[in-house]
Each structure stands twice: as structure tokens, then as C-alpha cells.
C-alpha positions in Angstrom: -3.2 -15.5 -18.0 -1.3 -13.3 -14.6 1.6 -15.6 -14.9 2.7 -14.0 -18.1 3.0 -10.5 -16.7 4.2 -11.7 -12.8 5.7 -14.1 -13.7 8.7 -11.3 -16.0 8.2 -9.0 -13.4 8.8 -10.6 -11.1 11.8 -12.3 -12.0 13.3 -9.3 -13.4 12.4 -6.8 -10.4 14.2 -9.1 -7.9 17.2 -9.8 -10.1 17.3 -5.6 -10.3 16.7 -5.3 -6.6 18.8 -8.3 -5.7 21.7 -6.2 -7.6 20.4 -3.2 -6.3 21.7 -4.6 -2.7 24.9 -5.0 -4.1 25.9 -2.2 -5.6 24.4 -0.1 -2.2 26.7 -2.1 -0.4 29.9 -2.0 -2.5 29.5 1.7 -3.5 27.1 3.4 -0.9 28.7 1.7 2.0 32.2 2.4 4.1 35.0 0.8 2.7 34.8 -0.5 7.1 31.9 -2.0 6.8 32.1 -3.7 3.6 33.6 -6.8 5.2 29.7 -7.3 6.7 27.4 -8.8 5.9 25.2 -7.0 3.9 22.1 -7.1 6.2 23.4 -5.2 8.8 24.9 -2.0 6.0 22.1 -1.7 4.4 19.4 0.1 6.7 15.5 0.8 5.2 17.1 3.6 3.3 18.7 1.3 0.7 16.0 -1.1 1.0 13.1 1.9 -0.4 15.6 3.0 -2.5 16.0 -0.7 -4.5 12.2 -2.0 -4.2 11.3 1.7 -6.4 14.7 1.1 -8.9 13.9 -2.9 -9.6 9.6 -1.7 -9.6 10.4 1.2 -12.2 12.4 -1.4 -14.2 9.9 -4.0 -13.9 6.1 -1.4 -14.9 8.2 -0.4 -17.9 10.2 -3.8 -18.9 6.7 -5.6 -19.1 4.5 -3.2 -20.0 4.7 -4.2 -23.0 3.2 -7.5 -21.8 1.1 -6.5 -19.6 -0.2 -5.3 -22.7 -1.0 -7.5 -24.4 -2.2 -9.7 -21.9 -5.8 -6.9 -21.2 -6.1 -6.8 -24.4 -7.0 -10.3 -24.9 -8.6 -10.2 -21.4 -10.7 -7.8 -22.7 -11.0 -7.8 -25.3 -13.5 -11.1 -26.4 -12.3 -11.9 -30.5 -11.0 -13.8 -32.7 -8.1 -11.2 -33.9 -6.9 -10.8 -30.3 -7.2 -15.1 -29.6 -2.8 -15.3 -29.0 -0.3 -13.9 -28.0 1.9 -13.9 -31.1 -1.2 -13.0 -32.8 -2.3 -9.9 -30.7 1.1 -8.8 -30.7 1.5 -8.6 -34.1 -2.2 -7.1 -34.8 -1.6 -4.4 -32.2 2.3 -3.7 -33.4 0.7 -3.1 -37.3 -2.1 -1.4 -36.3 -1.2 0.8 -33.6 3.8 1.1 -33.4 5.2 0.4 -31.0 4.7 3.5 -29.1 1.4 1.4 -28.1 3.4 -1.2 -25.7 5.1 1.9 -23.5 1.7 4.6 -23.1 0.4 5.3 -20.0 3.6 3.6 -18.6 3.7 6.7 -16.3 1.4 6.1 -15.0 2.4 2.4 -14.6 5.5 3.5 -13.1 3.4 5.7 -9.9 1.0 2.6 -8.9 4.2 -0.1 -9.5 7.4 1.6 -8.0 6.0 2.9 -4.4 4.5 0.3 -3.5 7.2 -2.2 -4.6 9.2 -0.1 -2.0 7.4 -0.7 1.0 6.9 -3.7 0.4 10.2 -4.5 0.0 10.9 -1.9 3.3 9.1 -3.7 5.1 10.2 -7.5 4.3 13.6 -7.2 5.3 12.6 -4.8 8.4 10.6 -8.1 9.0 13.2 -10.4 8.1 15.8 -8.3 10.3 13.8 -8.4 13.6 13.3 -12.0 13.4 16.8 -13.3 12.5 17.4 -11.0 15.5 14.8 -12.7 18.7 14.5 -16.2 17.1 16.3 -18.7 17.6 17.4 -19.9 14.9 20.4 -23.1 13.4 23.5 -22.4 14.9 22.6 -19.8 17.1 21.7 -19.6 20.8 19.0 -21.0 22.4 18.4 -17.7 24.6 13.8 -17.5 24.9 12.9 -15.0 21.8 10.4 -12.1 23.8 7.6 -13.7 21.6 7.6 -16.7 23.5 5.8 -17.0 27.2 8.2 -17.6 29.8 7.4 -20.2 31.5 6.4 -22.3 28.6 9.1 -24.6 26.7 10.0 -24.0 22.4 9.5 -26.0 19.9 12.5 -27.6 18.3 11.9 -28.6 15.4 15.0 -31.0 13.8 14.8 -32.2 10.0 15.0 -35.8 9.4 15.2 -38.6 6.9 12.2 -39.8 6.9 10.7 -36.4 8.2 10.2 -33.5 10.6 10.4 -34.3 14.2 9.1 -31.9 16.7 11.6 -32.5 19.9 10.6 -30.3 23.4 
């Protein structure tokens, strides 16, 4: 039942978040910086705003699905035994407005968490890309790697992953 809510929520959330980042580069970043990679021109404020907007929209758009899921979980009744039957029952007995009841509380609960989560994720991703050597980058020692220990390079081969010193 969690997939009924979280699958669509995540799909909507990430679609809107990525579009917000593209919008930010196109409209909020100076013209001279637009040619640079996104991770070089976007900052924590962009990520927080994007996460908040995406979390808000995903919360609004998935509120009806969440209501139906919650009713099925809470009411152990044949009247709430299927998604379609539950949706029709709720609509006939309570109207369309009930699908969005409590929306303010839902947004206040979800949007700030989405904003903080994605901002921390993006900042850590940037940090790790800077400090950890990757494919095509110089093999400089990472600050996280002890001075006298050899770095382990992982190369992908058709037969599997082969560690090389």
C-alpha cells in the first residue's frame, strides 16, 4: 500500500525538482554562467527552493491517493476492500473536497523535509565529487584516504568487478 502513495509521489517529486533546477539555470543564473555544469552554478538556496516546490506539488497531487490508501488501511471493512471501490465510496458519500482535506498540514509536514533532504544530498554529492577520485579524473589522494594506504581502484570487466591495487 505504501507504493500506491510513494511511487507516484517520488515520480512527481523528482520530475518537478529536476525541472526546477533547469528553470533555475535558465532564468536565475547569470548568462555567462549558463554554459557551466549545473552543479557549479546552483547552490544550497536553489536546492532548498526546488525541494520545497517539488515537495509541495507532489504532496498536493498525491493527497487523493494517500486518502484512499489510509482509508483502506484504517477501515477493516468490505466497503474499503479495493482502490476503485474505496474511491467511489468516498466520492459519493463525502464529495471531491474530502480528497484534499488536511492539505495544509500535509504540505507543512512534507515540503520542509523534502527541501532539507535534497539540499543536504546535493551538497554532499558535490563534496564527494570534489574529494573522491572518479573515472576520467586525476588520481589524487582523497582527504578521506590515509596517506600510506594504497587506493583501491575498481574496474568493470565483462566477467565482473576486479579490484586492482
